[in-house]
C-alpha positions in Angstrom: 0.0 0.0 0.0 1.3 3.4 -0.9 1.4 6.5 1.3 -1.6 7.9 -0.6 -3.9 5.1 0.5 -5.3 3.9 3.8 -7.1 0.9 5.1 -10.8 1.5 5.7 -13.9 -0.3 6.6 -15.5 -1.6 3.5 -19.0 -0.3 4.5 -17.6 3.2 4.4 -16.0 2.8 1.0 -19.1 1.3 -0.7 -21.0 3.7 -2.9 -24.8 3.8 -3.2 -24.7 2.4 -6.8 -22.9 -0.8 -5.6 -25.0 -1.3 -2.4 -27.6 -3.4 -4.3 -24.8 -5.5 -5.8 -23.3 -6.2 -2.4 -26.7 -7.0 -1.0 -27.3 -9.4 -3.9 -24.0 -11.1 -3.4 -24.6 -11.4 0.4 -28.1 -12.8 0.0 -27.5 -15.3 -2.8 -23.8 -16.3 -2.5 -22.8 -15.3 1.1 -20.1 -13.1 -0.3 -19.3 -10.0 1.8 -16.7 -7.3 1.9 -13.4 -8.3 3.5 -10.9 -5.5 3.2 -10.9 -2.1 1.7 -8.3 0.5 0.4 -9.3 4.0 -0.2 -7.6 7.2 -1.5 -6.9 9.8 1.2 -8.9 12.4 -0.8 -11.6 9.7 -1.2 -11.5 9.8 -5.0 -11.5 6.0 -5.4 -11.6 2.9 -3.3 -11.1 -0.9 -3.7 -13.2 -3.4 -1.8 -11.9 -6.9 -1.7 -14.6 -9.6 -1.3 -14.5 -12.3 1.4 -14.4 -15.0 -1.2 -13.3 -15.6 -4.8 -16.6 -15.7 -6.7 -16.6 -18.0 -9.7 -17.0 -16.7 -13.2 -20.6 -18.0 -13.2 -21.4 -15.8 -10.2 -19.9 -12.7 -12.0 -22.0 -13.5 -15.0 -25.2 -13.8 -12.9 -24.4 -10.5 -11.2 -23.8 -8.9 -14.6 -27.1 -10.2 -15.9 -28.9 -9.0 -12.8 -27.4 -5.4 -12.9 -27.0 -5.0 -16.7 -29.4 -2.0 -16.8 -27.4 0.0 -14.2 -25.4 2.5 -16.3 -22.6 3.5 -13.9 -21.7 -0.2 -13.1 -19.4 -2.0 -15.5 -18.1 -5.6 -15.3 -14.6 -6.0 -16.6 -12.7 -9.2 -16.0 -13.5 -10.6 -12.6 -14.4 -7.3 -11.0 -17.3 -4.9 -10.6 -16.7 -1.2 -11.1 -18.8 1.9 -10.4 -17.5 4.5 -12.8 -19.4 7.3 -11.2 -17.8 6.9 -7.8 -14.5 5.2 -8.7 -15.3 2.1 -6.5 -14.1 -1.4 -7.5 -15.3 -4.7 -6.0 -12.4 -7.2 -6.4 -12.1 -10.9 -5.6 -10.0 -11.9 -2.6 -7.2 -13.4 -4.8 -6.5 -9.8 -6.1 -5.6 -8.8 -2.6 -3.4 -11.8 -2.1 -1.7 -11.0 -5.4 -1.1 -7.3 -4.6 -0.5 -7.4 -0.9 0.2 -11.0 -0.1 2.4 -12.3 2.7 4.9 -13.9 0.4 5.5 -10.8 -1.7 9.2 -10.2 -2.1 11.0 -6.9 -2.3 12.4 -6.0 -5.7 16.2 -6.1 -4.8 15.9 -9.6 -3.2 13.8 -10.8 -6.1 16.5 -9.6 -8.6 19.3 -11.0 -6.5 17.5 -14.4 -6.4 17.0 -14.3 -10.1 20.6 -13.4 -10.9 22.0 -16.1 -8.5 19.6 -18.7 -10.1 20.9 -17.8 -13.5 24.6 -17.9 -12.4 24.2 -21.3 -10.7 22.4 -22.7 -13.7 25.2 -21.5 -16.0 27.7 -23.0 -13.5 25.8 -26.3 -13.9 26.3 -26.3 -17.6 30.1 -25.8 -17.1 30.1 -28.6 -14.5 28.5 -30.9 -17.0 30.9 -29.8 -19.7 33.9 -30.4 -17.5 32.5 -33.7 -16.3 32.0 -35.0 -19.8 35.5 -33.9 -20.8 37.1 -35.6 -17.8 34.7 -38.6 -17.9 33.6 -37.9 -14.3 30.0 -39.1 -13.7 29.8 -37.3 -10.3 30.4 -33.9 -11.9 27.9 -34.7 -14.7 25.3 -35.7 -12.0 25.9 -32.5 -9.9 25.8 -30.3 -13.1 22.5 -31.8 -14.2 21.0 -31.4 -10.7 22.2 -27.8 -10.6 20.7 -27.1 -14.0 17.4 -28.6 -13.1 17.2 -27.1 -9.6 18.3 -23.6 -10.5 16.8 -23.7 -13.9 13.4 -24.3 -12.3 14.0 -21.4 -9.8 15.1 -19.1 -12.6 12.0 -20.1 -14.7 9.7 -19.4 -11.8 11.3 -16.0 -11.3 10.8 -15.2 -15.0 7.2 -16.2 -14.7 6.7 -14.0 -11.7 8.4 -11.1 -13.5 6.1 -11.5 -16.5 3.0 -11.6 -14.2 4.3 -8.4 -12.4 4.6 -6.5 -15.7 1.2 -7.8 -16.9 -0.3 -6.6 -13.6 1.3 -3.2 -13.9 0.2 -2.9 -17.6 -3.2 -4.4 -17.1 -4.5 -2.9 -13.9 -3.2 0.6 -14.1 -3.7 3.1 -11.3 -6.9 2.8 -9.4 -8.2 6.3 -10.3 -8.1 5.5 -14.0 -11.2 3.3 -13.8 
């Protein structure tokens, strides 16, 4: 969370246009608000739901409230364009503020070390084949597999990070 946002009670952040949507979710699917973030100037807010509603539930909500002009239904979220309020599934909070979120320097260090140790594994396999040493070949292959997997997972996390930054945008630009 940045310095320009604060944690708030989700009841305070909910606008009048989205109250019927939350009531519908509570009555039919037992989905309530869980956490909320809001802008200090109260220009926008994000309300995270207590559960991750399925795609079917979002479609039913969309059908139920299709005639409400200020409410839009982009991918797995519900937005009120008039009041800049977004209802998001719980997994979005986990993705943005989760416990296992790594700082950028440690992430880059882990990625660089994984690449370095993976390249070292290739050299170990090369030297092992030149000297006909099966232990070096085994250690090199294990190093390539282990640190290659770590490096691959870091690349995947980096791609997701850039997609999130590109796809979500800043909350005020709803």
